N, C-alpha and C positions, 0 to 999 in steps of 0.2 A: 752367633748372636741370634736369639729367637726374635721373631717378628712381632712387635707389639700390636695390640688392637688399634684401630683407627682412633685418633684423637678427636674429641669434640670440644668445642669451646662453650663455656658458660660465662655469661656476663659477670663482671666484677663491678658491681654498682658503686656509686659514690658512698652510699650508706655502709656497704661492706668495707670499702677502703677506709672510711672514717673510723669504723670499729677496730680495724686492724691497726690504725695509727694509735689508737688508745690502748692497744694491747689486749683487746677483748676478743680473743680467738674463738671462744665458744659462741659469743653473740654474732660474730662475723660468719661463722660456719652455719649458724641457724638461718641467718638472712640469706646466705648464698645457696643453701639447700644441699650442701656437700660438706664433708669434713676437711677443713683446711688444717694444714700442719704448721708447726713452729716456723717453717721456712717462710711463711707469709708475714711473720712479725720480726724478722731479722732487721738490723739497722739498714741494710741495703734495700730490703723490700719496703720498709717504712719510708725511705727516701723516695722510692718510686711512687708509692701511693700518694704522698704529698704532692709530688710533681704532677701526677695525672689529675688529681683533684683541682689543682691550680689551673691546669689547662682546661678542664671541663667547666670551671667557674668562669673563665675568660670567654669561652664559647661553648655553651651546652650542646650545640649541634655536632661537636666533634666527638662526643662520648661514644658513639657507635664504632669509632676507629680505635678506641683505647683498649686497655688491657682486658684480657679474659683469662679464666682459669682453664688450664689444659687438663681435660678429664678423660679417663679411659674406663671402659667396662660399664656394666649395668649398675654396679654398686657405687658409681661416682668417685672412683679413685682419682684424686687430684695429684698430678705428677709435676705440675709447675704452672707457669703463666706465660701468656704470649699476647701479641697484638701489634698494632702499628703505632708509630710515634705520633701520628696525627693523620688527618685526611690528605689526599693527594695535593701536591703543591701545584703551582701554575703550569708546570709542564707534565703533570700526571705522575710524579714520582711519589711513592710511599716508602717509608723505611720500616723494616720489621724489627721486632725485638722479642726475644723469648728466653726463658730460663727454666731449667729442669731442676727440681729439688735434688740435693745430693744423694738421697736414698734411691733415686730412680735413674741416675746417670749411667751411661754405658750400657743401656738396654734398648736403644733405638727410639726413645721417646722424643729426643730433640729432632731427629730426622722426620718423624711422624708429625711433629708440630710444624716444622718448616713446610712440609707438603701441604698441610691444611692452610697455612698462611698464604702460600703461593696460589692455592686454589681460590681462596677468597679474593686475592688481588686480581686474578684473571677474570673473576666473575663481575668485577666492577668496571663499567665502561670508561669511567674517568681515570682509571689507573693504566699507565703505559709502561712504567718501569718500577721494579722492586729493588730497593737498596738494602744492603746489610753492611754494617760497620763492625769490624772485629779487631781486637788487639792483636798485634803481630805474634805475640807469645801464646795466644789462645788456640793451641793445637786442636783441641776438641771441636771448637766452633768452626775453625778452618776446614776440618775434615767433614763436618756436618754439611757445609754448603757445597763441597766438592761433588761434581757429577750433576749439578742442577743448572749448569750453564752460566753461573755467575762469573763476571769478568772484573778483574781489579781495575778501577778507573782512577785511583789516586789514594791520598791519605789525608787525614785531618787530625786536629788536636781537639779532644773533648775534655771539658773542664772536670768532669766526673771520672772519666775512664782513661785519660791520657791519649797517647798516640793510637790511632785506629786506621786500619786499611779499609778503603771504601770499595765495595763490590756492587755491581748492578747486573740485572737480568731483565729482559723484556717480560712484561706481565702476561703476555699472551701464551707463554710457555707453561701449560698446565702439566705438572709432573705426574708420572705414573703412581699408582697406589702403592 
């Protein structure tokens, strides 16, 4: 597996998410400043955009914790999206979420995205713990978090995704590049 370039995150604003909800991929790309792919207007993606817009409407201060585009290279190649499910809770825990577009899977981009999310969490003094929830059958995601110190701490039922295993790692563990 070749090593992908470092991921950088670009904000996915409320305006961009609204355009994606309306199926306006070219308008959303124009607003975002990068070329978004059809992956950003799938039913699953649209569900996420609506969910995040509702969260941001309820508390606009949470926007900086929300979803970002995962971009590589100088040409702004968008390989997926990532972010936190919200700001740290009362004990300093944040949950990560990321998704790599099918055309870019199995190329190391999920690992690079995870590294960048962990770096961002470690840089926030309010964050003490990073959580990842993964379906027990999601072999690729389970492999992605392996080697980063995540420990399985339980399981939960998610209305959208079903049974999930819950993993946590201290936020102070900044991963290597």
